[in-house]
N, C-alpha and C positions, 0 to 999 in steps of 0.2 A: 504494500500500500504506500501511497505517496502523500506527503503533506504539502499543501499549498498555502502560501501567505498572499492575501489580496491587499494591495495598496494602490488602487487606481483612483485618481481624483474623479469625483462624480460631476456630472454636468447639471445644468438647469438653474442653479441659484448662485452662480459665481458673482462675487462682489469685488469690484476693482476700486483702487484709490482709497484715500483716507475718508472715514465716514464721520458723520456728525454725531454728537453726543446723544444720550437718551433723554426722553422727554417726560416720562411718567413720574408720578409722585410715589413716595414709599407707601406700600399698602399694608393694611392689617392682615393678620394671618387667618386662621383656618376655621372651617366648619367641621361637623362630625365626620364627614367623608374624606377628610384631608389628613395628610401626614405632614407635619411641619418640621422643617430643618431650621434649627435655631441659629442665630448669629454666632459665628466662631472666629475668634482672633480679631485683630485690628485691621482696619482697611489699609491697603498698601498704596495709599495716596490717591485713590480714584473716587472717593466719596462713598457714602453708605448706600449702595444700590440695593434695591429689592427686586427680585425676580419671581415670577410665577412659573411653575412647571406643571404640565399636564401630561401624565404618562398614560399608557394604554390600559393598564389595570394594576391592581395590587394582588392579583390572583396567583401569578407565577413568581418563582424565585428569580427569574430573569429581571423583572422590574425591581425587585429588592436589590439585586446587584447593581443596576443602574443608579438606584438611589444612594448606594454606597459611594459611587463616584461623585454624585451631586454633593453629598455630605463632605467629601474630601475637598471639593472645590470651595465650599463655604468656608472651611477652616483656612484654606490657602489664601483666599481673597478677601475675607472679612465682609462678605455680603450676607444678606438674608434671603432665604428661599422658602416658598410655600409650595408644597407638592400635593397635587390632587390626582385622582384617577378613578374611573368607574370600577365596579366589582369585576366585570368581565370585558374582554375585548370586543364582544358582540354588542355591548351596550353603547351603541354609537350616539344615540340621542342624549344619553347622560353625559358622555364626554363633551359633546358640543355645548351643552349647558354649562359645564365646568369651564370650558374655554371662554365662553361669553362672560361668565362671572369673573374669570381672571382678567379679561380686558377691562371690565368695569372697575377693577381695583386700581387702574392706571399705574401699573408697575413700570419699572425701568426696562423691562424686557420679559419675554415669554419663551420658554422652551417647550416644544410640542412634539409628542409622538402620536401622530394621528391614526386612529383606527380606520377611518374612511377618508380617503384623499379628496373625495367630492363633497362630503358633508361639511367640511370646515372652510370651504371657499368664501362664503359670506362673512364668516367670523374673521378670516384673515384680512378681508377688505376693511372690516371695522377696525382691526388693529392698525392697519396702514393709515386709515383716516385719523386715528388717534395718535399717530406717530409713535407707536409702540413696536420696537423691533422684535421679530420672531425668529428663533432658530429651530429648525426641525431636526429631530434626532431619531435614530433607529429606522425611520422611514421618511421619505420625502413627500412633497405635495407638488407633483409636476405641473399642474395647472393653476398654481397659486397666482393671485393677482401680482402683476409685475411690481417688484420692490417690496412686497410684503414679507418675504422670507429672505433674511440676510445671509444665511448659510444653512447647509444641510450636512449633518454628521451621521453617517450611516455606512453599513456594510454594502459593498457592491453585491446586491442580492442575486442578480442573475449569475454572476461568477461564482458565488457561494453555492447556489443550487447545482451549478455545473461540477463543482468539486465533489459533491455527493455522488453525482452520476459517474464521474471519472473513477471514483474509488469503489463504487458498487460493481461497475461493469466487468472488471477482471474476474470477479468472483462468480459471475453468472454467464460469462461469455461462452464457455464450452457448453453449458446447458442449452443456450440459444442455438448454437451452431449444430448441435447433435439432436435437437428436438425432432420427433417424428410428427408432431402436430403443433398447433398454436400454443404459445406460452404468454403469460400475463405478468406485468409489473404494475404494482399499485402505488399510488401517491395520494396521501391525505393532506390537504391544506386546510388551515383553520378558517380561511375566508377567501373571498374573491373581491375584496374591497380595498385592502391596504396595499400600498405600493411594495412594501418589503416582502410580504407573503406571496403576492402574485408574481413579482419578479423572481423570487426564489423558486416558486413552482415551475415557472416557464423555463428558468435556467436549467433545472433538472430535466424537464421534458425535452428541451431542444438538444441538450448535450447527449442524453441517452439515445434519442432518435438518430443523431449524427453518428454516434459510435456504432449503433446497430446497423445502420444503412451502409456504413463504410465497410462492414464485413459481409455485405451482400444480402442482407435480410430486409424485409419490408415491415413498416410500422404503422399502426393506426392508433390514434389517441381518442379515447371515448370518455364519457362521464360528464362532469360539470361543464356546462356550455360556455362559460366565460373562458375557461382554459382551452377548450376544444377550438373555439373560434379564432384563437391566436396562433394556431399551428399552421405553418406553411406546408403545402403539398402533403396534406394528411392522407394516409392510406385508407384502404377499404377494410372495414371491420371484419367482413366475412372471409377475406382472403389473406389478410396480413399475417406474417410470421409471428409478430409480436404485438400484443395489445398493451398499451399504457392506459390504465384506467385511473381517472382522477376523481376524487371524492372530496366534498366539502360538507361538514356538519351544519345543521341548522343553527346551532349556537356554538360559541367557543368554550366547550367543556371537554374534559378528558373522557367523560362517559359517552357523549355523543360522537366524539372522535373514535372511541373504541367500537361503537356500533358500525361506523363507516369502514373502519379497518377490518372488522370481523366479516363484513359482507364480501370484501375482496379476498381475505385470507381463507375463507371457506371454499373458494372456487378451486377445483382440482388442478387447473392449469397455472395457478399463481406460483411464481418462483422467487419473487422479491417484492419488498414494499418499503416506501420512504415516507417518513413523517417529517413534514417540512418546518416544524418548530417544536418547542418544548411540549406544548399541550398535545399536539397530534402525535408526536413520538411517544409520549406517555400513553396516549390512546392505543397505539399499536401494541405497547407492552401490556396494557390492561386486557386487550383482546387476547393476547397470547396466554395470559394467565388461565384462560378457559380452554384455549385451543391447543396450546403447547406445540406449536409448529415452527417457531423461529429456530434457525440453525445456521451453522457456519458456511454451509454449501447447499446448493439446490438439490443435491443428491439426498441430503438428510432432511430437508424441509424448505422453509421460506427464509430467504436472506433479508435481514432487516437493517436499515440505516436510519439514523435519527438526525436531529438538528438541535442546536443549543445544548444546554447542560442540565444541571440540577442533580440532586442525589439519586433519583430514580434512574435517569439516563446513564449517569456515571457508573452506577453499579451494573447496569445491563451491558455496557461496553466492557467493563472490567472482567465480567464473567463470561463474555462471549455470546450472550443472548442477542445483542446487536453486534454486527461486525465492525461498526464504527459510527461516528457522527461528525458533524461539522459544528464548531462552536464559533461564536462571535466574541466581541469584546464589550459587553454592556457597561462595565465599570468605566472604561475609557469614554464611551459614548456619553454617559451622564456627566462625567467630569468635563469633557471638551465642550459640551453644550453650554455649561455655565461660564467656562473660560471665554467662549466666543461672545456671549452676551456682555461679559465684563470688558473684553477688548473693544467691542463696538462702542460701549459707553465711554471708554477712555479715548475714543477718537482714532483707534487703530484699525488697520485693514483686516477684514475677516473674509474667509472663503470656505468653500466646501471641503470637507475632509472625509476620506474613506477610511474607516477603521478595519483592522485585520480580521480575517477569519481563518480557521485552522481545521484540517482533518485530524481527528484523533481516534485511536483504537487502543486495545489493551497493551500494545507494545510501546506506545509513545506518550500516553496521557500523563506521565510524570515528568516529562521533559520541561526544562525551565521556561521555554517560550509558550508552552501550552497550558501547563497546570494552573497558572494564575487566572486563566479565563474559564476554568471549569468550576463555576460557582455551584454552591449547594442549594 
């Protein structure tokens, strides 16, 4: 297996030149649904800035890891931060309300991890009208009103999805080449609305399709229509050598993700499955707790690959239940988002940043460049 480090600058929100200072007033902190990061240390010369942060949810340890990075930035810079987020990433309306409330506080800046890139467009326009700078992190908002997002700090998700495919394919390549009939690869994505998940899902699909076709086999992508519609030169389901079946649960929960994973894993021709984030990867593992079909090779069962980390995924990779996973750098993303807002308020240039992602398996998960990103 190979490890890839992704460090490609993202497009779409690049800001050139020195930027003006921030215009918001310091806001009060939180309600019951918010987690407050208290002021830490003394300001390093830039004033007492207050930032609002809206994360995707407090449901997964991924976001707790991001908040650790935010807390570290608070101590480093002497700013105050109020962090809110809905209970689940499928609670799109709740997150929009939280974003609107953050804007109403007139902070010096907002860091946003949007659950739905379309649902926040009006709010971003309101922030722009109020001269409140916004940094997107974890996921971008490609259609954001011009000038509303000063920087995006996120993984190159298409490339990260491709890393999962590149590391899965050598394990299943012979099974595809020697199959007497059609075989199936599953992919469970938590949604079809956020840019990071959709980019990651398509990155896996496109790279897997490319690899399979390069070896002379045909591919048909079926399932969730959002993903199917983005596939170029899609094959015929009836005659394709390989089916890539894409599923999206009705809501972002491990239980519903497990239901979608079970539907795919119960099919006799399934040889592999990919869960494209922590929730869906845990859903694959939950499904397996009943089915007991995940294995190291297609000869033994179904090859599983995950994404992100957390104690459950780490244990599954360590014991070989999953052949591996791709992890991001959530601590860095949270930290860099606050630094970007601070730099903007100080009149410094800010730009998009692509944070690293890594392939990890039982053989390398303790290595120095990978272990710090494997949050619990």
